[in-house]
C-alpha positions as CSV (number, residue, x, y, z in Angstrom):
1,M,6.1,20.8,12.0
2,C,10.1,21.3,12.0
3,E,12.7,19.5,9.8
4,T,16.4,19.3,10.1
5,A,18.3,17.6,6.9
6,G,15.3,15.9,6.0
7,V,14.8,14.6,9.3
8,P,10.9,15.9,10.7
9,E,11.5,16.6,14.1
10,Q,7.9,15.0,14.6
11,A,6.5,11.9,12.7
12,P,3.2,13.0,10.4
13,Q,-0.3,11.2,11.3
14,V,-0.7,8.9,8.9
15,A,-3.4,6.7,7.3
16,V,-4.3,4.0,4.8
17,V,-7.5,3.4,3.0
18,G,-7.4,0.3,1.6
19,H,-7.6,-3.8,0.9
20,V,-6.4,-6.7,2.2
21,E,-5.6,-9.9,1.4
22,W,-4.7,-13.2,3.7
23,V,-1.8,-14.5,1.5
24,Q,0.0,-17.6,1.2
25,F,3.6,-17.8,0.3
26,G,5.6,-20.1,-1.4
27,R,9.1,-19.8,-2.5
28,V,9.8,-22.3,-5.8
29,E,13.1,-22.4,-8.5
30,H,10.5,-21.2,-11.3
31,L,6.9,-20.9,-12.3
32,P,5.5,-23.9,-13.2
33,R,5.5,-24.8,-16.5
34,P,1.5,-26.6,-18.0
35,G,1.6,-29.9,-16.3
36,E,4.4,-29.4,-14.2
37,V,4.2,-29.8,-10.8
38,A,6.3,-27.5,-8.5
39,H,7.3,-28.1,-4.9
40,A,7.8,-24.8,-2.9
41,S,11.1,-24.9,-0.9
42,E,9.3,-22.4,1.5
43,A,5.8,-21.7,2.8
44,F,4.7,-19.0,5.4
45,E,1.4,-16.8,5.5
46,E,0.8,-13.0,5.9
47,P,-1.7,-10.6,5.9
48,A,-0.7,-8.6,2.7
49,G,-2.3,-6.7,-0.5
50,G,-1.8,-3.0,-1.0
51,G,-3.7,-1.9,1.9
52,A,-2.0,-3.5,4.7
53,V,1.8,-3.8,3.1
54,A,1.3,0.4,2.7
55,A,-0.2,0.3,6.1
56,V,3.0,-1.6,7.6
57,A,5.2,0.4,6.0
58,L,3.9,3.5,7.4
59,A,3.5,2.4,10.9
60,R,7.5,1.5,10.5
61,L,8.4,4.6,9.5
62,A,5.7,7.1,11.7
63,G,5.4,5.0,14.8
64,G,1.8,3.7,13.9
65,C,-0.9,3.4,11.4
66,D,-4.9,3.8,10.9
67,L,-5.8,1.0,8.0
68,H,-9.4,1.7,7.1
69,T,-10.3,-1.5,5.6
70,V,-13.1,-4.6,4.8
71,L,-12.5,-8.0,6.0
72,G,-14.7,-11.0,6.3
73,E,-16.1,-12.8,9.5
74,D,-13.6,-15.4,9.6
75,E,-10.5,-17.2,11.0
76,E,-8.4,-15.0,8.3
77,A,-9.7,-11.8,9.2
78,R,-9.1,-12.3,13.3
79,R,-5.2,-13.5,12.1
80,T,-5.2,-10.5,10.0
81,V,-5.9,-8.1,12.9
82,K,-3.9,-10.0,15.0
83,R,-0.7,-9.9,12.8
84,L,-1.3,-5.9,11.7
85,T,-1.5,-5.4,15.3
86,E,1.8,-6.6,16.0
87,L,3.1,-4.6,13.3
88,G,1.8,-1.6,14.3
89,V,-1.0,-1.1,12.6
90,R,-4.7,-0.3,13.8
91,V,-7.4,-2.0,12.0
92,L,-10.6,0.1,11.5
93,N,-12.7,-2.9,9.7
94,G,-16.0,-2.0,8.2
95,P,-18.6,-2.4,5.3
96,A,-17.8,-3.2,1.8
97,A,-18.3,-1.0,-1.6
98,F,-19.4,-2.8,-4.8
99,Q,-19.9,-5.8,-3.0
100,E,-23.1,-7.3,-1.8
101,G,-23.3,-10.0,1.0
102,T,-24.7,-13.4,0.1
103,A,-27.6,-14.8,2.2
104,A,-25.2,-16.4,4.4
105,G,-23.8,-13.2,5.3
106,P,-20.5,-11.2,4.2
107,P,-18.0,-12.8,1.4
108,P,-14.6,-14.6,3.4
109,T,-11.6,-12.1,3.3
110,R,-10.0,-12.6,0.2
111,R,-7.0,-14.9,0.0
112,A,-4.3,-15.3,-2.7
113,V,-1.3,-17.6,-3.3
114,T,2.2,-15.9,-4.5
115,L,4.9,-17.9,-6.0
116,I,8.1,-16.4,-5.3
117,D,10.9,-17.7,-7.9
118,A,14.7,-17.9,-7.7
119,A,15.2,-14.5,-9.0
120,G,13.1,-13.0,-6.2
121,E,10.2,-12.5,-8.5
122,R,6.5,-12.5,-8.0
123,T,3.4,-13.8,-9.2
124,I,0.1,-13.7,-7.4
125,T,-3.3,-15.2,-7.9
126,T,-6.0,-14.0,-5.9
127,F,-9.2,-15.8,-4.7
128,G,-12.7,-14.0,-4.3
129,P,-13.2,-10.8,-4.9
130,R,-11.6,-7.5,-3.4
131,M,-13.6,-6.0,-0.5
132,D,-13.3,-2.1,-1.0
133,P,-14.2,0.1,2.0
134,A,-17.4,2.1,1.7
135,G,-17.1,6.0,2.5
136,E,-20.9,6.6,3.3
137,Q,-21.2,6.0,7.6
138,S,-23.7,4.3,8.5
139,P,-25.3,3.4,12.0
140,G,-23.3,1.2,13.9
141,D,-20.7,1.6,11.1
142,P,-17.6,0.3,13.0
143,V,-15.5,2.2,10.5
144,R,-14.5,5.5,12.2
145,W,-14.1,7.9,9.1
146,S,-13.7,10.7,12.0
147,E,-10.2,9.0,12.4
148,L,-9.4,10.6,8.8
149,D,-9.5,14.4,10.0
150,G,-6.5,16.3,10.9
151,L,-3.9,13.6,9.2
152,D,-1.1,15.1,7.9
153,A,-1.3,12.3,4.8
154,S,-3.3,9.2,3.7
155,Y,-2.7,6.6,0.8
156,F,-5.5,5.0,-1.2
157,T,-5.4,1.6,-2.6
158,A,-9.0,0.7,-2.4
159,G,-12.6,2.4,-1.7
160,D,-15.2,4.0,-3.8
161,V,-15.9,7.9,-4.2
162,A,-17.5,8.3,-0.9
163,A,-14.3,6.9,0.9
164,L,-12.1,8.7,-1.4
165,R,-13.8,11.9,-0.8
166,R,-13.2,11.6,3.1
167,A,-9.7,11.0,2.8
168,R,-9.6,13.8,0.5
169,E,-11.2,15.9,3.4
170,G,-9.4,14.6,6.5
171,S,-5.8,14.7,5.1
172,R,-3.7,17.6,4.1
173,V,-1.9,15.1,1.6
174,L,-3.8,12.2,-0.5
175,V,-1.5,9.8,-2.8
176,A,-3.3,7.3,-4.4
177,S,-2.8,4.3,-6.3
178,P,-4.6,3.7,-9.6
179,R,-5.7,0.2,-8.2
180,A,-8.2,2.6,-6.1
181,R,-10.1,1.9,-9.9
182,R,-13.7,2.8,-10.2
183,A,-12.9,5.3,-6.9
184,L,-10.8,8.0,-9.6
185,G,-11.8,9.8,-12.0
186,H,-15.0,11.8,-10.2
187,G,-13.4,15.1,-10.1
188,V,-11.1,14.1,-6.4
189,A,-8.3,16.2,-6.2
190,L,-5.1,14.1,-5.7
191,D,-1.5,15.3,-4.6
192,A,0.1,12.4,-5.9
193,L,-0.5,9.5,-7.8
194,V,2.3,6.5,-7.8
195,L,1.9,3.6,-10.5
196,S,4.2,1.3,-12.4
197,A,5.4,2.3,-15.5
198,D,5.8,-1.3,-16.7
199,D,2.3,-2.5,-15.6
200,Q,-0.4,-1.9,-18.2
201,V,-3.2,-2.3,-15.9
202,E,-2.2,0.1,-13.4
203,L,-1.2,2.7,-16.7
204,A,-5.0,1.7,-17.8
205,A,-6.6,2.2,-14.9
206,A,-4.6,5.5,-13.8
207,R,-5.7,7.6,-17.1
208,P,-9.1,8.9,-15.5
209,A,-6.9,10.1,-12.6
210,L,-4.1,11.9,-15.0
211,A,-5.8,15.2,-14.5
212,E,-6.8,14.8,-11.0
213,A,-3.2,14.5,-9.5
214,E,-0.6,17.5,-9.2
215,L,1.9,14.8,-9.1
216,V,2.1,11.4,-11.3
217,L,4.9,9.5,-10.5
218,Y,6.0,6.5,-12.6
219,T,7.9,3.9,-11.1
220,E,10.6,1.6,-13.1
221,G,12.3,-0.9,-10.7
222,A,15.9,-0.9,-10.6
223,R,16.1,2.1,-13.2
224,G,14.4,4.4,-10.4
225,G,11.6,6.3,-12.2
226,R,10.2,9.5,-13.5
227,W,7.6,12.0,-12.2
228,R,5.5,15.3,-13.6
229,R,3.5,17.8,-12.2
230,R,0.7,18.9,-13.6
231,D,2.3,22.5,-14.8
232,G,4.3,20.7,-17.3
233,T,7.2,20.4,-14.7
234,E,9.1,16.5,-14.4
235,G,12.0,15.0,-13.6
236,R,13.4,11.3,-12.4
237,W,14.9,9.7,-9.6
238,A,17.3,6.9,-9.2
239,A,16.9,3.8,-7.3
240,V,18.6,2.9,-4.6
241,P,20.8,-0.3,-4.1
242,P,19.0,-2.9,-2.1
243,P,21.4,-3.4,1.4
244,G,21.6,-7.0,0.5
245,P,20.6,-9.9,-2.1
246,I,17.1,-9.5,-3.4
247,V,14.7,-12.1,-1.9
248,D,11.8,-11.2,-2.6
249,S,10.0,-8.3,-4.8
250,Y,6.4,-8.6,-3.2
251,G,5.4,-5.3,-1.3
252,A,8.3,-3.1,-2.7
253,G,5.9,-1.0,-4.9
254,D,3.7,-0.7,-2.4
255,T,6.2,0.3,0.3
256,F,7.7,2.7,-2.0
257,A,4.4,4.7,-2.4
258,A,3.6,4.4,1.4
259,A,7.1,5.8,1.9
260,L,6.4,8.6,-0.3
261,T,3.0,9.1,1.6
262,Y,5.2,9.9,4.7
263,G,7.8,12.0,3.1
264,L,5.2,14.1,1.6
265,G,2.9,14.6,4.6
266,A,6.6,14.9,7.0
267,R,7.0,18.1,4.4
268,L,10.1,16.9,3.0
269,S,10.9,18.2,-0.4
270,L,9.7,15.7,-3.3
271,E,13.6,15.1,-3.8
272,Q,13.9,14.1,0.3
273,A,10.3,12.5,0.3
274,L,11.6,9.8,-3.0
275,T,15.3,9.0,-1.5
276,V,13.0,8.0,1.5
277,A,10.7,6.3,-0.9
278,A,13.4,4.6,-2.7
279,R,15.1,3.6,0.1
280,S,12.4,1.9,2.0
281,G,11.4,-0.1,-1.4
282,A,15.1,-1.3,-2.0
283,E,15.0,-2.8,1.5
284,V,12.0,-4.5,1.0
285,L,13.6,-6.6,-1.8
286,T,15.8,-7.9,0.8
287,W,13.1,-9.5,3.3
288,A,11.3,-12.8,2.9
289,G,7.7,-11.5,2.5
290,P,6.5,-7.8,2.7
291,Y,7.4,-7.2,6.4
292,G,10.7,-9.8,7.0
293,R,9.3,-13.2,8.1
294,G,8.9,-13.2,12.5
295,Q,9.2,-9.3,12.3
296,T,6.9,-7.8,14.9
297,R,6.6,-4.0,15.4
298,R,10.0,-1.9,15.3
299,R,10.8,1.4,16.8
300,R,10.4,4.9,14.3
301,E,13.2,5.1,11.6
302,S,14.6,8.4,10.6
303,P,14.1,9.1,6.8
304,Q,17.6,10.4,6.7
305,T,18.5,11.5,3.2
């Protein structure tokens, strides 16, 4: 792997282990007050959730990305695979951890509704349990964990401890979100843990993994963010102004983390990787939805710093 002025000569091989939700987006003037009826001025649907958003962001930067996930056996699952394939993602679907199927079969693909107000802020309601990938390979298991072997970098948003260990064994760089929850805190070393400094749920979920992460990064939105290494060194990065009006904040955080994963996998310096990440997260703010409505696969972008 060579690098010139922060641009890798060869794109890193990357993957995501994480969750997917089929999301209905609606644009409203403001969130409805108790008893109020809000009328959406715009509505559309996309496969999203942290795993899907990160996989698309990595595919956009690296030219392709595998997503190890869990889907139901339903129309939303078929639409998810079709749409993510259009966006450059190869979906590897397998069994779920922590959730047992019912007598009628596996749970359906998780759904969510996201309302976006006039300021571009999003509010999310999910329906159904999150299905996390299980790391133990079983006969006939369609999740091919060997596909993680020899990767430059992986980003982990959901899965069990065995899945996290497989990602660690197969990837030179492993970045995780605190939304990995029960997979964290079991001695699996992380190269980086990325979380929101303003999200109390993520701050609490991150505590078990703080001692296992070589680098912890706290995003602070328009203020940029701060980082701290295990050896005590720390620093900050500046936010990158969005390249246009803010339309929708959905997916900005996962896109930032995915782009950071890309930069570290490409052997960029931390400063260069953060610049790529901040720019990628800012760009998403100007889109309707996490990918831009009607967007299909785009050519790999050079992450110039």
